[in-house]
N, C-alpha and C positions, 0 to 999 in steps of 0.2 A: 157276350152273345151277339152274333151278327144278325142284323135285320136289314132287309131291303124292302121298301114299301113303295109300290107303284101307285100313281094317281093320274087323273086326266083323261081316262077313257070315257066313252059315251056313245051316243047315237048321233050320226052326222049324215047328211046327204052326200051322194057322189059328187066329187069335185070340191068338197069342203076340206077343212083342215082341223087337226087336233094336235095338241102338244102333250106328250106323256112325260111325266117326271118319275124319277126313282130316287128316293132319299135313303142313304145308307148310314148305318150306325154300327158300332162295335168292331170296326176295322179301320186301318189307316187307308182311307179311301184313295188318296193320291198314289198309292203303290199298286193299285189294282186296275187291270184292264176290265172294261165293262162292256157287256153285250146286251142287245135286245133280241128276243126270240118271240115267235108267235105260234099259236096252235089253233087251227080251225077244227070244228067238230068232225070227228072221224079221220083226221089227218095227223101226220107226225108234226112234232115241234120243229120249226125251221128257224134258222139264223136269219135275222133281219139286218142288223147293223152292229158294229163294234167300234170301240175307241180305245186306243192304247193308253197305258198309264203315263207314258211320256208326253202325251198330247201330240205326238208326231204322226199318228196314223189313224185314219178312219176307214172303215170297210163296210161295204154294203152288198146285200144280195141283189142280183140282177133285177129282180122284180120290183125293187124300190129305188134303184139308182135314179137320181135326178128329181125324185119326189120327196124322199125322206132325208133328214139331216140329224145326225147324232152329235151331241156336244156334252161337255161336262163342266161343272163349276166345282173345283176342288175345295174352295173356301166354304161352299155350302154342302159338300158331300153329296152332290146330286148329279145325276146324269139325265139328259133329256133326249127325247125323240120327237122332232118336229115332223109332222106328217102332212103333206100337202097333196092336192089333186087326188084325194082318196077315191078308191074304187070299191065296189061291192066285194071283190075278191080279197080286199085287205081285212075283211071281217074276221076277227079272231080274238082270242085272249092273248094279250101281250105281257111278256115276262121280262124283267131285267135280271141279269146275272153278273157275278163278279168272279174274276179269275186272277189269282196272284198269291203272294205279292211278287211283283217284278216279272210277271209272265206276259206272254203275248196275247193275241186276240184269236182264240179258237173259233171255228165255225161249228164245231161239234158241241152239243150241249153237255155231254157227259164229261167234258174237260173243265167245266166251271165248278167252282167251289161252293158258291152260295146263290140262292134264288129267292126272288120275291114271290108273292102270292098271286100276282097277275091282275090285270085290269082289262075289262071287256071293251073292245072297239067294234061297233056295228056301223056299217056303211050301207045306207039304203039307196036303191036305184031310182 
């Protein structure tokens, strides 16, 4: 049984930082591309960042480039999202997702195989 469990969300002031973690189990983590998505109230779920299973590629939405960094630790079966210079418009539920094995990094959520339950990030102005 595959499980993705996000943590690290919370309330932060604008300009602050948070680091999200997503711990995976039940799959060979190193073979899966990982993505972070977010969904604000009343809006669609959007791609935020992704990292390939080969560790050769990272991808970001324009809205977060230069502020967010995705990384992974295959020894810990964990993917991270470091979020700096947070803005109120970053407020959303953040989800991690896995696609694989040996697949690319889609930006469409429906191409991912597994999802976490989400963690709330709230940025106050």
